[in-house]
C-alpha positions as CSV (number, residue, x, y, z in Angstrom):
1,M,-7.4,-0.6,-0.4
2,E,-3.8,-0.6,0.6
3,L,-2.0,2.6,-0.6
4,F,1.6,3.4,-1.7
5,S,3.6,5.4,0.9
6,K,7.0,6.7,1.6
7,Q,7.7,3.3,3.2
8,T,7.1,1.8,-0.3
9,L,9.8,3.8,-1.9
10,D,12.2,3.4,1.1
11,F,11.9,-0.4,0.8
12,L,12.6,-0.3,-3.0
13,F,15.6,1.9,-2.4
14,E,17.0,-0.2,0.5
15,N,16.3,-3.5,-1.2
16,R,18.1,-2.4,-4.3
17,F,20.9,-0.9,-2.3
18,N,21.5,-4.1,-0.2
19,D,20.9,-6.4,-3.3
20,S,20.8,-9.4,-1.0
21,R,18.5,-12.4,-0.8
22,I,19.2,-12.6,2.9
23,W,18.2,-9.0,3.4
24,F,15.2,-9.4,1.3
25,E,13.9,-12.5,3.3
26,E,14.5,-10.6,6.5
27,H,12.3,-7.8,5.3
28,K,9.8,-9.7,3.2
29,N,6.9,-8.8,5.5
30,T,7.7,-5.1,4.6
31,Y,7.6,-5.9,0.9
32,Q,4.3,-7.7,1.2
33,E,2.7,-4.9,3.2
34,T,4.1,-1.7,1.4
35,V,4.9,-2.9,-2.1
36,F,3.0,-6.0,-3.2
37,A,-0.4,-5.3,-1.4
38,P,-0.8,-1.8,-3.0
39,L,0.2,-3.1,-6.4
40,H,-2.3,-6.0,-5.9
41,D,-5.1,-3.6,-4.9
42,L,-4.3,-1.1,-7.7
43,S,-4.4,-3.8,-10.2
44,E,-7.8,-5.0,-9.1
45,A,-9.0,-1.4,-9.1
46,L,-7.8,-0.7,-12.7
47,A,-9.1,-4.1,-14.1
48,P,-12.7,-3.0,-14.9
49,T,-11.3,0.2,-16.8
50,V,-8.8,-1.7,-18.8
51,L,-11.3,-4.4,-19.6
52,Q,-13.5,-1.7,-21.1
53,I,-10.6,-0.7,-23.3
54,D,-9.8,-4.4,-24.2
55,P,-12.0,-7.2,-23.0
56,K,-9.2,-9.7,-23.7
57,L,-6.6,-8.3,-21.4
58,T,-5.1,-10.4,-18.6
59,T,-6.1,-8.8,-15.3
60,A,-5.4,-11.4,-12.6
61,P,-3.7,-9.4,-9.7
62,R,-0.8,-11.9,-9.4
63,V,2.9,-11.9,-9.9
64,D,3.7,-12.8,-13.5
65,K,0.1,-12.1,-14.6
66,T,-0.1,-8.4,-14.0
67,I,2.4,-7.7,-11.3
68,C,6.1,-7.9,-12.0
69,R,8.6,-9.9,-9.9
70,I,10.8,-7.9,-7.6
71,R,13.7,-10.1,-8.4
72,R,15.2,-9.4,-11.7
73,D,15.9,-11.9,-14.6
74,T,19.6,-11.4,-15.1
75,R,20.2,-14.1,-17.7
76,F,20.4,-11.8,-20.6
77,S,21.5,-8.6,-18.9
78,H,24.8,-7.0,-18.2
79,D,23.4,-5.6,-15.0
80,K,23.6,-8.6,-12.6
81,S,21.8,-6.9,-9.7
82,L,19.4,-9.2,-8.0
83,Y,16.7,-6.8,-7.2
84,R,14.9,-3.9,-9.1
85,G,14.4,-0.5,-7.7
86,N,11.0,-0.1,-9.5
87,M,7.9,-2.1,-9.8
88,W,5.1,-2.2,-12.3
89,I,1.7,-3.5,-13.2
90,I,1.0,-4.4,-16.8
91,F,-2.2,-5.6,-18.5
92,K,-1.6,-7.5,-21.8
93,R,-3.2,-10.1,-23.9
94,G,-1.5,-13.4,-23.3
95,K,1.9,-13.7,-21.6
96,M,3.0,-10.8,-19.4
97,H,6.5,-10.6,-21.2
98,G,5.3,-11.2,-24.7
99,T,6.4,-8.8,-27.4
100,E,3.7,-9.5,-30.0
101,V,1.0,-7.2,-28.6
102,P,1.0,-3.8,-26.7
103,G,0.3,-3.4,-23.0
104,I,-1.1,-0.9,-20.6
105,Y,1.0,-0.3,-17.6
106,F,1.7,1.6,-14.4
107,E,5.2,1.8,-12.8
108,I,6.5,3.2,-9.5
109,S,10.1,4.2,-8.5
110,Q,12.0,6.7,-6.4
111,H,11.5,9.2,-9.1
112,G,7.7,9.1,-9.0
113,F,5.4,7.2,-11.2
114,E,4.5,6.7,-14.9
115,Y,1.7,5.1,-16.9
116,G,0.9,4.5,-20.5
117,C,0.8,1.9,-23.3
118,G,3.1,0.4,-25.8
119,F,5.7,-2.3,-26.4
120,Y,8.7,-3.8,-24.7
121,H,10.3,-4.3,-28.0
122,A,8.3,-3.6,-31.1
123,S,9.8,-5.5,-34.1
124,P,11.0,-3.6,-37.2
125,A,8.3,-5.3,-39.2
126,Y,5.6,-4.2,-36.8
127,M,7.0,-0.6,-37.0
128,N,7.0,-0.7,-40.8
129,L,3.3,-1.7,-40.8
130,L,2.4,1.0,-38.3
131,R,4.2,3.6,-40.5
132,E,2.2,2.4,-43.5
133,K,-1.1,2.9,-41.6
134,I,0.0,6.5,-40.5
135,I,1.0,7.5,-44.0
136,G,-2.1,6.0,-45.4
137,G,-4.3,8.1,-43.2
138,D,-5.7,5.2,-41.1
139,R,-8.8,6.4,-39.2
140,D,-7.7,4.6,-36.0
141,F,-4.5,6.4,-36.1
142,Q,-6.2,9.7,-36.5
143,K,-8.2,9.0,-33.4
144,A,-5.0,8.1,-31.6
145,Q,-3.3,11.2,-32.8
146,K,-6.2,13.3,-31.7
147,A,-6.3,11.7,-28.3
148,L,-2.6,12.4,-27.8
149,A,-2.9,16.1,-28.9
150,A,-5.7,16.6,-26.5
151,H,-3.6,15.5,-23.5
152,P,-0.1,16.9,-23.6
153,A,0.9,15.0,-20.5
154,F,1.3,12.0,-22.8
155,Q,4.5,11.7,-24.8
156,I,5.7,9.4,-27.5
157,V,8.9,7.6,-26.3
158,G,11.2,4.9,-27.5
159,E,14.4,4.7,-29.6
160,R,14.3,7.0,-32.6
161,Y,16.3,6.9,-35.8
162,K,19.6,8.8,-35.4
163,R,19.2,10.4,-38.8
164,P,15.8,11.7,-40.0
165,R,14.1,9.4,-42.6
166,F,10.7,11.2,-42.9
167,S,11.6,14.9,-43.4
168,E,9.1,15.2,-46.1
169,Y,6.2,14.8,-43.6
170,P,4.8,17.4,-41.2
171,E,6.2,17.3,-37.6
172,P,3.0,15.9,-36.0
173,L,3.4,12.7,-38.2
174,R,7.2,12.6,-37.9
175,Q,6.8,12.3,-34.1
176,W,5.3,8.8,-34.8
177,L,7.2,7.9,-38.0
178,E,10.7,8.5,-36.8
179,Q,10.4,6.0,-33.9
180,R,12.2,2.7,-34.1
181,E,10.2,1.5,-31.0
182,I,7.2,3.1,-29.6
183,S,5.2,3.7,-26.3
184,V,3.1,6.6,-25.2
185,I,3.6,7.5,-21.5
186,A,3.0,10.2,-18.9
187,Q,5.3,10.8,-16.0
188,S,4.6,12.4,-12.7
189,K,6.3,13.4,-9.4
190,D,3.1,14.1,-7.7
191,F,4.0,12.1,-4.5
192,P,0.9,13.3,-2.5
193,L,-1.3,11.8,-5.4
194,L,0.8,8.6,-5.6
195,F,0.3,8.2,-1.8
196,S,-3.5,9.0,-1.8
197,D,-6.7,7.1,-2.3
198,R,-7.2,9.3,-5.3
199,L,-4.6,7.5,-7.4
200,A,-6.9,4.6,-8.7
201,G,-9.5,7.1,-9.9
202,F,-6.9,9.3,-11.5
203,L,-5.5,6.5,-13.4
204,Q,-8.8,5.1,-14.6
205,A,-9.6,8.5,-16.2
206,E,-6.1,8.8,-17.7
207,L,-6.2,5.2,-19.2
208,K,-9.6,6.0,-20.8
209,R,-8.1,9.0,-22.5
210,L,-5.2,6.9,-23.7
211,A,-7.6,4.2,-25.0
212,P,-7.5,5.2,-28.8
213,V,-3.7,5.1,-28.8
214,Y,-3.7,1.5,-27.3
215,Q,-6.5,0.4,-29.7
216,F,-4.4,1.7,-32.7
217,F,-1.3,-0.1,-31.5
218,L,-3.4,-3.3,-31.0
219,K,-5.0,-3.0,-34.5
220,V,-1.7,-2.9,-36.2
221,A,-0.4,-5.8,-34.0
222,Q,-3.3,-8.0,-34.9
223,E,-2.8,-7.3,-38.7
224,Y,0.9,-7.9,-38.4
225,N,0.4,-11.2,-36.4
226,A,-2.3,-12.4,-38.8
227,A,0.0,-11.8,-41.8
228,S,2.9,-13.6,-40.0
229,I,0.9,-16.7,-39.6
230,K,0.0,-17.0,-43.3
């Protein structure tokens, strides 16, 4: 199995800094060996675990299936940089960039790595249904909340309301209810772990702990999508 290394991070930094197709083509072998190969092998290593969590996830270790492109899509972005300084793996049902279902992901950058589950852009209607489930005491939410409380490395992230809207609820619920978008992630600067052959096993265990959160997100998405079709 190919591993991440300092050379991985050096390449991502230099490629972003130069931001040149010519430079990238001249160093493409380095990209293949130090960036793509470790992502490919990690994607393969995580596939059995994520399929236990959700058998319908896409797990093919290919670009635009589970591995992101290193060249950015700048069509709808103010930032016109050609190349990204981070890379990720994401396991989702259907299309990699779809927004209708949650995903499970791992990301690497100069700052370290992170992993978790959630949405690119959860719609307001999806978030309203999620809040209904939470306020109604949904059992799958309770499992998700318990899993999150048991593993403080995971944090709820995403844009929140600027002004509180759910002040009448206890803080553990408000952490979920006040979100306008939602993901649950853990971040690490443990570079020795990142560069070691222990990384895959570590992530396999961590994603299993996160499974109840993903399954709650997916349940709400399935109900929302089914209602949208009617």
